[in-house]
N, C-alpha and C positions, 0 to 999 in steps of 0.2 A: 430727395433733397433733404439734408439734415437741417433740423431746426436750429436757429442761432443760439437758443437757450441751452441746448444739449451739447453745444460745441465745446470741447475740452481745450483750455488754453495751452499753448505750447510751453514745455518745461524751459525754465530760464537757465541758461548756462553762464558760468562766471568766466570771464576772460582773464588773461594774465594781468591785465591792468587792475582788475578788481583784487586779485591776490596781492599785488604790490601795495595797494592802498591799505588793505587789511593788515599786512605785515608792518607798514609804517605806523599805523595807529597803535599797534601792540608795542612797538618800540617807544613811541611817545608816552604812552601810559606808564610803561616801565620806568622811563626816565623821570617822569613826574613823581612816581612813587619813591624812587631813590633820593630825589631832591628833597622830598618831604621828610624822609627819615633823617637826612643829613641836617636839615634845618631844625628839626625837633631836637636832635642830639646837641647841636650847637647852642640852641636856646637853653636847654637844660644845663649845659656846662657854664654858660654865661651867668645864669641865675646862681649856680653853686659858687662861682668865683666872686660874684657880688656879695653873696651872703657869708661866705667862708674865706674871703680874700686874705684878711690878716693872718688867719690860722695857716692857710696854705703857704703864704710867704714865710711865716715863722718856721714852719716845718722844713721848707726848702733851705733855710739858713742852718737849721739844726742838723740836717743830714750830713753835710761835710764834717761837722764837729763830731758826730757820732762815729763816722768812719775813722776819723783821726783818733778818737778815744779807743776804738777797737784795735787799731794798729799799735797805739802806745801800749795797750795792755798786752798784746802779743809780743811786742818787743821787750817789755819788762819781764814777761814769763820766760822768754828765750834767754835773756841775760841772767835772770835769777836761776834758771835751771842749770846753766853752765857753772855758776858759782857753787852750787850745792853738789853737783855730780863729781864723784871721785872716791878715793880711798882716804879715810881719816884714821890716824893712829897717833901714838906718842913718839913715833920715829920722825925725827926732824931733819933727815939727811937732805941736803940741797939748800937749806936756809942759812944765810949768813948770820942772821940775828936770832938763831934758834934759842940761845940762852934767854933772850928777852921774851920769848913766847911763854915761858913758865909752864911747860907741858907737864902733865901728871905722870908720875912714875907708876903707871898701871898698864898692863897689857890688854888694851881695848882697841878694837878695830871695826870700823864701819865701812861698808862698801855701798855707796848710794848712787842711784840713778834717778833723775828727776825729769818730769815732763809736765808742763803747764802747772807747775806748783805742786804736783803730786810726787811724793817721795816713796821709793820702793828700793829694797836692797836687803842686806844681811848685816848682822853684828856678831862678832866673836869676842869672847872674853874667857880668861882662865877659870873664872867662877862658873861659867856655863859649861866648860869642858869637864869640871869636876862632877857636875850633876849629870850631864849628858855626854860622856866620853866618846860615844859612837858618832856624835855630830861634830862638825867643825864650826858651825854657826847656826843661828836661828834667824828668823825673818823679821824685817821691820817695814812699816808702812805708815804714811801720814801725809800731812799737808803743810806746806811752807807759806809764810806770809813775809816775803822779802827776806829779812835777816833772822827770822825765828821760825821754828817748826815744832809741831807736836807729833810724836811718832809712837806707835804701838809696837812692842816687841812680842812676838807670838810664834807659835808653830803648831803643827797638827799632831795630835795624839790619838791613835786608833781612829783616824779619819775625822776627828773633831778639832776645830780650832780652839786653842787655849791661849789666853793672854798671860804673858809672863811678867811684863812691866810696861809702864807708861813713862816716856821720857820727854823732856823739853830740850830742844836744841837751839843754841844761839850762835850765829856765825858772825865773826868779826875778821873779814879778810880771809887769810889762810888758817885762822884759829877757830876751833869749834868747842864751845862749852856745852857739856852734857850734864843735865840736872835730872835726878831721879824724882819722879812725882809719885808713882805707885810702883812698889817693888817688894811684894810679899816674900819672894825667895831671896832677897838681898843679893841679887846678881850684880848690881852696879853700885858704885860709890855715890854719895849724895851729890857730888860735883866733880867733874874731871875736865881737863883741857887737852884737846887733840889738835893735830895739824894735818892739813891737806897735803898729800904727797905731790910735790911739784912735777914729778915725772913718773909715769907708770910703765914699767916693763911688763907687758902682759904675761909672758911665760913665767917670769920670776914671781909675780904676784899670784899667779895660779898655783904655783908650787907651795907658796906660803899658806894660801887659803886651804888647799887640800890636805896639808899636813899640820894644820893648826893645833888640833887636839891629839896628835900622835903620842906625845909623852904620857898623857892621861890614859890613853887606850892601852899602852904598854903596862902601866901600873895596875890598871883594872884587870888585865889579863893575868898578871902575876898573882894577884889576890885569889883568882880562881884556881 
């Protein structure tokens, strides 16, 4: 007969009921943890609102104003870009009041494209043709500030950029006043007035541009 002291107690087995209780306790603890995190975050937010309330309200008011400011700036850029973009020369065909424009009697031609106030394009002049007969135009680039702009006239020589002149442009509707600021080669007059072409026929304009210095090229070839 076995002694009661040496008797091994039977192994306890968990029933399905025990597993259900354990699972329920796990879910309760998890729910308490989530609730605590939410309450902590809400408390932190409440403290921030109480401490920074005026600033938050002020920023919420400013936000629509800033969006409106950005939109207005974009609209201004878009409208301004349209006014600058085009071909400017002393040819005033299409304008009824061309005599009142008082355009300069100089063969000068700008082709400008503008995006967000940034001007890029070309300029052609007979003085440039005489120095560089192989080219029909040189490059221009600059920035506009509504009705005025500062542009650099340049091109590349042996792969290196070289400034030829610095010009100030002032736009008054369809009339553009060009002022020479820096012009060591005397390529441009001190001041000239040009008009925006009211209508551009692409093929015709391309022919004019591609043949701009053709007369100077013929003369240069005859000298050789």
